C-alpha positions as CSV (number, residue, x, y, z in Angstrom):
1,M,84.3,111.6,84.2
2,T,84.4,109.1,87.1
3,G,84.9,106.2,84.7
4,R,87.9,108.0,83.2
5,L,89.4,108.7,86.6
6,T,89.0,105.0,87.6
7,W,90.5,103.9,84.3
8,L,93.4,106.2,84.9
9,A,94.0,104.8,88.4
10,V,94.0,101.3,87.0
11,V,96.5,102.3,84.3
12,L,98.8,103.9,86.9
13,L,98.6,100.8,89.0
14,V,99.5,98.6,86.1
15,I,102.6,100.6,85.3
16,G,103.5,101.0,88.9
17,F,103.3,104.7,89.4
18,G,100.2,105.2,91.5
19,R,98.1,104.1,94.4
20,V,94.5,103.0,94.2
21,S,92.2,105.9,94.2
22,A,89.6,105.2,96.9
23,T,87.0,107.6,95.4
24,A,83.9,106.2,93.7
25,P,80.4,107.3,93.1
26,Q,77.6,106.8,95.6
27,A,76.3,103.3,96.0
28,G,72.7,102.4,95.4
29,G,72.1,102.8,91.7
30,G,73.3,100.9,88.6
31,D,76.2,103.2,87.6
32,D,77.0,104.0,91.2
33,D,77.2,100.4,92.2
34,A,79.4,99.8,89.2
35,G,81.8,102.5,90.4
36,L,82.3,100.6,93.7
37,I,82.8,97.4,91.8
38,R,85.4,99.1,89.6
39,L,87.2,100.3,92.7
40,L,87.2,96.7,94.0
41,Q,88.5,95.5,90.7
42,S,91.3,98.0,90.8
43,T,92.5,96.4,94.0
44,A,92.9,93.1,92.1
45,V,95.0,94.9,89.5
46,A,97.2,96.2,92.3
47,W,97.5,92.8,93.9
48,N,98.3,91.1,90.7
49,G,101.0,93.8,90.0
50,G,102.6,93.2,93.4
51,D,101.5,96.5,94.9
52,L,100.3,95.6,98.3
53,D,100.2,99.2,99.4
54,A,97.7,100.0,96.6
55,F,95.7,96.9,97.4
56,V,95.1,98.0,101.0
57,A,94.7,101.7,100.1
58,P,90.9,101.6,100.1
59,Y,90.8,100.2,103.7
60,A,89.9,102.9,106.2
61,D,92.3,103.7,109.0
62,D,89.9,102.1,111.4
63,A,89.0,99.1,109.2
64,T,88.6,95.6,110.6
65,Y,89.1,92.2,109.1
66,V,87.6,89.0,110.6
67,T,90.1,86.2,111.1
68,A,89.6,82.8,112.8
69,T,90.9,84.3,116.0
70,G,88.9,87.5,115.8
71,P,89.0,91.0,114.2
72,I,92.3,92.7,113.3
73,G,93.0,96.3,112.2
74,R,94.4,97.9,109.1
75,D,98.1,97.4,109.8
76,A,97.6,93.8,110.7
77,I,95.5,93.3,107.5
78,K,98.4,94.4,105.4
79,A,100.9,92.3,107.4
80,R,98.6,89.2,107.1
81,Y,98.4,89.5,103.3
82,A,102.2,90.1,103.0
83,S,103.1,87.0,105.1
84,K,100.4,84.6,103.8
85,Y,100.1,85.5,100.1
86,F,103.3,87.3,99.0
87,T,106.8,86.0,98.4
88,G,109.6,88.4,97.6
89,G,107.2,91.3,97.2
90,K,105.2,89.4,94.5
91,P,101.8,87.7,95.0
92,D,102.0,83.9,95.1
93,Q,98.8,83.7,93.0
94,Q,96.7,86.1,90.9
95,L,93.5,87.5,92.4
96,R,90.1,88.0,90.7
97,F,86.6,88.9,92.0
98,D,83.3,87.9,90.5
99,Q,79.6,87.5,91.4
100,T,79.9,90.9,93.0
101,T,76.8,92.9,94.2
102,V,76.4,96.1,96.0
103,R,73.5,97.0,98.3
104,P,73.1,100.5,99.9
105,L,73.0,100.7,103.7
106,G,71.8,104.4,103.8
107,A,73.4,107.3,102.0
108,D,77.0,106.8,103.3
109,H,77.4,103.1,103.6
110,A,77.2,100.1,101.3
111,L,77.4,96.3,101.6
112,M,79.4,94.5,98.9
113,T,79.3,90.7,98.5
114,G,81.0,88.5,96.1
115,R,83.5,85.7,95.4
116,F,87.3,85.9,95.3
117,T,89.6,83.4,93.5
118,L,93.4,83.1,93.9
119,S,94.8,81.1,91.0
120,G,98.1,80.2,89.3
121,G,101.6,80.1,90.8
122,G,101.7,76.3,90.6
123,Q,99.2,76.1,93.5
124,P,95.6,74.9,93.6
125,D,93.0,77.6,93.2
126,R,91.7,79.0,96.4
127,S,88.3,80.7,96.4
128,G,85.6,81.9,98.8
129,W,83.0,84.5,99.6
130,F,83.5,87.9,100.9
131,S,81.5,90.8,102.3
132,L,82.8,94.3,102.6
133,V,81.1,97.2,104.4
134,W,82.1,100.5,102.6
135,K,81.7,104.0,104.1
136,R,81.8,107.3,102.3
137,T,84.4,109.7,103.7
138,P,85.6,113.1,102.7
139,S,88.4,111.3,100.8
140,G,85.9,108.9,99.0
141,W,84.7,105.4,99.7
142,R,86.7,103.3,102.2
143,I,86.4,99.7,103.3
144,L,85.2,99.8,106.9
145,H,84.9,96.0,107.4
146,D,86.1,92.9,105.5
147,H,84.9,89.3,106.1
148,S,86.4,86.9,103.7
149,S,86.1,83.1,104.0
């Protein structure tokens, strides 16, 4: 059932009618880890479709993102992506994630690591590593902390 709901969320994002569903199974097991990875992949679908609101939807209200000058909050995360990576409401490059792994940090938290790549748009590819700390909330899994380099 969860796979069908995730698939539906991705389809809605592709056709522009929905927001990312930030619900996913518990981290820590094969299928459960795959659910969090699918949730992350749905954010790439949102990004590539130009839906920045859906891209940041899984970030918790109290999420932080590490920049060269220090951590920033959720609203600044969205503003940063909009100003640095979007032109005219469209992404400058397409986003993909790979080499993604999930490790449980107790029953209600998980650490996700992987590689991101921005490509296309007549620009050189940009890629790096990321780590995300996820937390389970009553609304589903949310990103608590993002460190991408």
